[in-house]
C-alpha positions as CSV (number, residue, x, y, z in Angstrom):
1,M,10.3,11.6,-1.7
2,I,7.3,14.7,-2.8
3,V,6.9,15.7,-6.3
4,D,5.1,19.0,-7.0
5,Y,3.0,18.4,-10.6
6,L,1.2,21.4,-12.0
7,G,0.3,23.0,-8.6
8,E,-0.8,20.0,-6.9
9,Q,1.7,17.8,-4.2
10,F,2.1,14.0,-4.5
11,V,4.5,11.7,-1.7
12,V,6.0,8.4,-2.6
13,E,8.4,6.5,-0.7
14,M,10.7,4.0,-2.1
15,K,12.0,1.0,0.0
16,I,14.1,-1.8,-0.9
17,W,11.9,-5.0,0.4
18,R,13.9,-6.1,3.5
19,G,10.7,-8.5,4.7
20,N,7.6,-7.6,6.2
21,E,8.1,-5.6,9.5
22,Y,9.7,-3.2,8.2
23,H,7.7,-2.9,5.4
24,E,5.1,-2.2,7.3
25,R,7.2,0.6,9.6
26,G,7.5,2.4,5.5
27,E,3.7,2.2,5.5
28,R,3.2,3.9,8.7
29,Q,5.7,6.2,7.5
30,L,4.5,7.3,4.6
31,A,1.0,7.3,6.5
32,Q,3.0,10.1,8.9
33,Y,4.3,12.2,5.8
34,L,0.8,12.0,4.5
35,D,-0.7,13.8,8.0
36,Y,2.6,16.3,7.6
37,F,1.4,17.3,3.8
38,H,-2.2,17.5,4.6
39,Q,-2.8,14.4,2.2
40,K,-4.9,11.2,2.5
41,K,-3.4,9.1,-0.5
42,G,-0.3,8.5,-1.4
43,Y,2.1,6.3,-3.1
44,M,5.5,3.7,-2.1
45,L,7.2,2.4,-4.9
46,S,9.0,-1.3,-2.9
47,F,12.1,-2.6,-4.5
48,N,12.1,-6.1,-4.2
49,F,15.3,-9.0,-5.3
50,N,13.6,-11.6,-3.8
51,K,12.7,-14.8,-6.4
52,E,9.6,-15.3,-5.5
53,K,8.2,-12.1,-5.2
54,E,4.9,-11.1,-6.3
55,V,5.0,-7.4,-8.4
56,G,1.7,-5.4,-9.4
57,V,-0.1,-2.6,-7.8
58,K,-2.1,-2.7,-5.3
59,T,-3.8,-0.2,-2.8
60,I,-3.9,-0.5,1.0
61,L,-6.4,1.3,3.4
62,L,-4.0,2.3,6.3
63,G,-6.8,4.3,9.1
64,D,-8.1,7.1,6.7
65,K,-5.1,7.0,4.4
66,I,-5.3,4.9,0.9
67,L,-1.6,3.2,0.0
68,V,-0.8,3.1,-2.9
69,E,1.7,0.3,-3.4
70,A,3.9,-0.8,-6.5
71,V,6.4,-3.6,-6.4
72,V,8.8,-4.3,-9.1
């Protein structure tokens, strides 16, 4: 999803948690979207329905990209 707000673009990827491998592919996919839109920072919203999940917000460095991920 691309959010245009006050002249700025924000790239947001939304995923349902389906395991680590799927999650890592989502991070790489977001990095590709950031390349396409000439952005260095993107956002990932992960929906995790596991009872033992770790919720919160963290920052991930992937190459020269900054991914801000929220797990809910």
